[in-house]
ZADO-1210 file (C-alpha; in nm, 4 decimals, padded with zeros to 6 digits):
<atoms>
<atom x="12.8076" y="14.8792" z="13.1898" code="MET" pos="1"/>
<atom x="12.6184" y="14.7788" z="12.8790" code="PRO" pos="2"/>
<atom x="12.2466" y="14.8560" z="12.8403" code="ARG" pos="3"/>
<atom x="12.1667" y="14.5477" z="12.6412" code="ALA" pos="4"/>
<atom x="12.0989" y="14.2360" z="12.8406" code="LEU" pos="5"/>
<atom x="12.2862" y="14.0067" z="12.6011" code="GLY" pos="6"/>
<atom x="12.6049" y="14.2274" z="12.6368" code="ALA" pos="7"/>
<atom x="12.6338" y="14.2126" z="13.0307" code="ILE" pos="8"/>
<atom x="12.9060" y="13.9787" z="13.1289" code="ARG" pos="9"/>
<atom x="13.0179" y="13.8575" z="13.4675" code="ARG" pos="10"/>
<atom x="13.2959" y="14.1109" z="13.4927" code="GLU" pos="11"/>
<atom x="13.0184" y="14.3777" z="13.4556" code="HIS" pos="12"/>
<atom x="12.8302" y="14.2365" z="13.7457" code="LEU" pos="13"/>
<atom x="13.1352" y="14.1842" z="13.9619" code="GLU" pos="14"/>
<atom x="13.2473" y="14.5630" z="13.9100" code="ALA" pos="15"/>
<atom x="12.8751" y="14.6418" z="14.0043" code="PHE" pos="16"/>
<atom x="12.8970" y="14.4560" z="14.3374" code="PHE" pos="17"/>
<atom x="13.2256" y="14.6077" z="14.4011" code="VAL" pos="18"/>
<atom x="13.1030" y="14.9458" z="14.3299" code="ALA" pos="19"/>
<atom x="12.8176" y="14.8888" z="14.5854" code="LEU" pos="20"/>
<atom x="13.0759" y="14.8122" z="14.8484" code="GLY" pos="21"/>
<atom x="13.2734" y="15.1270" z="14.7645" code="GLU" pos="22"/>
<atom x="12.9420" y="15.3323" z="14.8042" code="LEU" pos="23"/>
<atom x="12.9146" y="15.2078" z="15.1558" code="GLY" pos="24"/>
<atom x="12.6601" y="14.9361" z="15.1264" code="ASN" pos="25"/>
<atom x="12.6733" y="14.6894" z="15.3664" code="ALA" pos="26"/>
<atom x="12.8075" y="14.3305" z="15.2969" code="PRO" pos="27"/>
<atom x="12.4472" y="14.1752" z="15.3989" code="ALA" pos="28"/>
<atom x="12.2879" y="14.4260" z="15.1561" code="THR" pos="29"/>
<atom x="12.5034" y="14.3179" z="14.8688" code="ILE" pos="30"/>
<atom x="12.4518" y="13.9688" z="14.9318" code="SER" pos="31"/>
<atom x="12.0964" y="14.0186" z="14.9381" code="ILE" pos="32"/>
<atom x="12.1037" y="14.1962" z="14.6025" code="LEU" pos="33"/>
<atom x="12.3172" y="13.8977" z="14.4515" code="PHE" pos="34"/>
<atom x="12.0711" y="13.6724" z="14.5567" code="ARG" pos="35"/>
<atom x="11.7898" y="13.8627" z="14.4256" code="ALA" pos="36"/>
<atom x="11.9741" y="13.8900" z="14.0851" code="LEU" pos="37"/>
<atom x="12.0537" y="13.5259" z="14.0489" code="ARG" pos="38"/>
<atom x="11.6762" y="13.4081" z="13.9694" code="PRO" pos="39"/>
<atom x="11.6409" y="13.7083" z="13.7480" code="PHE" pos="40"/>
<atom x="11.9259" y="13.6125" z="13.5271" code="TRP" pos="41"/>
<atom x="11.7658" y="13.2478" z="13.5385" code="ARG" pos="42"/>
<atom x="11.4455" y="13.3500" z="13.4288" code="TRP" pos="43"/>
<atom x="11.6105" y="13.5412" z="13.1239" code="LEU" pos="44"/>
<atom x="11.7687" y="13.2346" z="13.0213" code="VAL" pos="45"/>
<atom x="11.4213" y="13.0337" z="13.0582" code="GLU" pos="46"/>
<atom x="11.2665" y="13.3105" z="12.8386" code="GLU" pos="47"/>
<atom x="11.5293" y="13.2791" z="12.5559" code="ASP" pos="48"/>
<atom x="11.6291" y="13.6360" z="12.6232" code="GLU" pos="49"/>
<atom x="11.9778" y="13.5603" z="12.6759" code="ILE" pos="50"/>
<atom x="12.1831" y="13.2325" z="12.6104" code="GLU" pos="51"/>
<atom x="12.3382" y="13.1905" z="12.9535" code="ARG" pos="52"/>
<atom x="12.3376" y="13.3731" z="13.2676" code="THR" pos="53"/>
<atom x="12.6403" y="13.6052" z="13.3645" code="PRO" pos="54"/>
<atom x="12.6229" y="13.4629" z="13.7323" code="MET" pos="55"/>
<atom x="12.6949" y="13.1026" z="13.6198" code="GLN" pos="56"/>
<atom x="12.9867" y="13.0549" z="13.8213" code="ARG" pos="57"/>
<atom x="12.9639" y="13.3402" z="14.0680" code="MET" pos="58"/>
<atom x="12.9814" y="13.2768" z="14.4281" code="ARG" pos="59"/>
<atom x="12.7737" y="13.4914" z="14.6621" code="ALA" pos="60"/>
<atom x="12.9581" y="13.7487" z="14.8468" code="PRO" pos="61"/>
<atom x="13.0582" y="13.6378" z="15.1998" code="SER" pos="62"/>
<atom x="12.8672" y="13.8161" z="15.4872" code="VAL" pos="63"/>
<atom x="13.0854" y="13.8687" z="15.7988" code="PRO" pos="64"/>
<atom x="12.9232" y="13.7866" z="16.1346" code="LEU" pos="65"/>
<atom x="12.8622" y="14.1003" z="16.3313" code="ASN" pos="66"/>
<atom x="12.7110" y="13.9964" z="16.6648" code="PRO" pos="67"/>
<atom x="12.5441" y="14.2736" z="16.8690" code="PRO" pos="68"/>
<atom x="12.7285" y="14.3822" z="17.1877" code="PRO" pos="69"/>
<atom x="12.6319" y="14.1763" z="17.5120" code="VAL" pos="70"/>
<atom x="12.5415" y="14.3266" z="17.8341" code="LEU" pos="71"/>
<atom x="12.7825" y="14.2976" z="18.0976" code="SER" pos="72"/>
<atom x="12.6797" y="14.1322" z="18.4432" code="ASP" pos="73"/>
<atom x="12.7111" y="14.4967" z="18.6096" code="GLU" pos="74"/>
<atom x="12.4879" y="14.6459" z="18.3255" code="GLN" pos="75"/>
<atom x="12.2252" y="14.3713" z="18.3592" code="SER" pos="76"/>
<atom x="12.2271" y="14.4043" z="18.7557" code="ALA" pos="77"/>
<atom x="12.1840" y="14.7772" z="18.7087" code="LEU" pos="78"/>
<atom x="11.9114" y="14.7150" z="18.4521" code="LEU" pos="79"/>
<atom x="11.7401" y="14.4634" z="18.6973" code="LEU" pos="80"/>
<atom x="11.7699" y="14.7133" z="19.0188" code="ALA" pos="81"/>
<atom x="11.5951" y="14.9758" z="18.8210" code="ALA" pos="82"/>
<atom x="11.2953" y="14.7690" z="18.8242" code="CYS" pos="83"/>
<atom x="11.2772" y="14.6887" z="19.1877" code="LEU" pos="84"/>
<atom x="10.9458" y="14.8159" z="19.3253" code="GLY" pos="85"/>
<atom x="10.6162" y="14.7009" z="19.4314" code="THR" pos="86"/>
<atom x="10.4031" y="14.8596" z="19.1770" code="ASP" pos="87"/>
<atom x="10.2521" y="14.6816" z="18.8830" code="LEU" pos="88"/>
<atom x="10.4744" y="14.8624" z="18.6230" code="ILE" pos="89"/>
<atom x="10.7862" y="14.7694" z="18.8157" code="ALA" pos="90"/>
<atom x="10.6749" y="14.4100" z="18.8484" code="ARG" pos="91"/>
<atom x="10.5928" y="14.4017" z="18.4852" code="ARG" pos="92"/>
<atom x="10.9134" y="14.5459" z="18.3688" code="ASP" pos="93"/>
<atom x="11.1082" y="14.3124" z="18.6098" code="LEU" pos="94"/>
<atom x="10.9125" y="14.0154" z="18.4603" code="ALA" pos="95"/>
<atom x="11.0087" y="14.1216" z="18.0951" code="MET" pos="96"/>
<atom x="11.3856" y="14.1992" z="18.1640" code="LEU" pos="97"/>
<atom x="11.4158" y="13.8915" z="18.3470" code="SER" pos="98"/>
<atom x="11.2681" y="13.6551" z="18.0803" code="LEU" pos="99"/>
<atom x="11.4707" y="13.8520" z="17.8042" code="LEU" pos="100"/>
<atom x="11.8058" y="13.8107" z="18.0043" code="LEU" pos="101"/>
<atom x="11.7461" y="13.4639" z="18.1157" code="ASP" pos="102"/>
<atom x="11.6097" y="13.3001" z="17.7960" code="THR" pos="103"/>
<atom x="11.7777" y="13.5104" z="17.5145" code="GLY" pos="104"/>
<atom x="11.4628" y="13.5774" z="17.3167" code="ILE" pos="105"/>
<atom x="11.4442" y="13.8500" z="17.1162" code="ARG" pos="106"/>
<atom x="11.2444" y="14.1692" z="17.2068" code="ARG" pos="107"/>
<atom x="11.0064" y="14.0886" z="16.9111" code="GLY" pos="108"/>
<atom x="10.9238" y="13.7600" z="17.0584" code="GLU" pos="109"/>
<atom x="10.8200" y="13.9074" z="17.3780" code="LEU" pos="110"/>
<atom x="10.6124" y="14.1579" z="17.2122" code="ALA" pos="111"/>
<atom x="10.4414" y="13.9128" z="16.9802" code="ALA" pos="112"/>
<atom x="10.0523" y="13.8930" z="17.0065" code="PRO" pos="113"/>
<atom x="10.0691" y="13.5081" z="17.0484" code="GLY" pos="114"/>
<atom x="10.3441" y="13.4967" z="17.3151" code="TRP" pos="115"/>
<atom x="10.0808" y="13.4979" z="17.6137" code="ALA" pos="116"/>
<atom x="09.8957" y="13.1858" z="17.4668" code="THR" pos="117"/>
<atom x="10.1873" y="13.0048" z="17.3126" code="SER" pos="118"/>
<atom x="10.2991" y="12.7815" z="17.6146" code="THR" pos="119"/>
<atom x="10.4865" y="12.4530" z="17.6240" code="SER" pos="120"/>
<atom x="10.3511" y="12.1579" z="17.7925" code="ALA" pos="121"/>
<atom x="10.5357" y="12.2542" z="18.1286" code="SER" pos="122"/>
<atom x="10.3519" y="12.5850" z="18.1291" code="GLY" pos="123"/>
<atom x="10.6649" y="12.7938" z="18.0507" code="TRP" pos="124"/>
<atom x="10.6469" y="13.0320" z="17.7488" code="PRO" pos="125"/>
<atom x="10.7679" y="12.8957" z="17.4164" code="SER" pos="126"/>
<atom x="10.9264" y="13.0918" z="17.1331" code="SER" pos="127"/>
<atom x="10.8087" y="13.0905" z="16.7603" code="ARG" pos="128"/>
<atom x="11.0974" y="13.2111" z="16.5861" code="ARG" pos="129"/>
<atom x="11.0030" y="13.0292" z="16.2450" code="ARG" pos="130"/>
<atom x="10.6690" y="12.8884" z="16.1404" code="PRO" pos="131"/>
<atom x="10.5842" y="12.5544" z="16.2909" code="ARG" pos="132"/>
<atom x="10.9222" y="12.5630" z="16.5032" code="ARG" pos="133"/>
<atom x="10.8506" y="12.6016" z="16.8551" code="ALA" pos="134"/>
<atom x="11.1226" y="12.5904" z="17.1394" code="GLY" pos="135"/>
<atom x="11.0485" y="12.6055" z="17.5075" code="ALA" pos="136"/>
<atom x="11.1924" y="12.9104" z="17.6710" code="ALA" pos="137"/>
<atom x="11.4725" y="12.8341" z="17.9133" code="ALA" pos="138"/>
<atom x="11.4390" y="12.8973" z="18.2831" code="ARG" pos="139"/>
<atom x="11.6839" y="13.0278" z="18.5497" code="SER" pos="140"/>
<atom x="11.6687" y="13.1451" z="18.9012" code="SER" pos="141"/>
<atom x="11.5896" y="13.5048" z="18.8168" code="THR" pos="142"/>
<atom x="11.3071" y="13.4235" z="18.6137" code="ALA" pos="143"/>
<atom x="11.1441" y="13.1690" z="18.8386" code="THR" pos="144"/>
<atom x="11.1946" y="13.3543" z="19.1325" code="ARG" pos="145"/>
<atom x="10.8341" y="13.5022" z="19.2987" code="ARG" pos="146"/>
<atom x="10.8264" y="13.8708" z="19.3667" code="PRO" pos="147"/>
<atom x="10.7983" y="14.0034" z="19.6991" code="ARG" pos="148"/>
<atom x="10.4659" y="14.1442" z="19.8101" code="ARG" pos="149"/>
</atoms>
């Protein structure tokens, strides 16, 4: 790989990204690096350091979807059964697990400091995944059921 910026060509960058993959980097990591380098090369063109960017016609590497494993019904039932009890901790755990399982919110959204105060007009918790984009959490029979006292 050349050390002078003007000597770096598309082939060099392609070889660099292939080498990153061969070193065991995840496709998402390579894609993030690709997207970080593109503005750098544009900036070099704007500053007249190079004539044209070597990334001009390069496409971003594709990132395969890799969804996390989903709990089976039996696993969910075992989790909820582990929270049965009448003490405060068991009720808290049951409420949190019910909300997570029924609405599909992320654990970070459940633990967010503003969660308790951000409710929709119906009085149900709302999720703030992105700034100024709120959505009411879905309800199900598990989440709306009153605990036995």
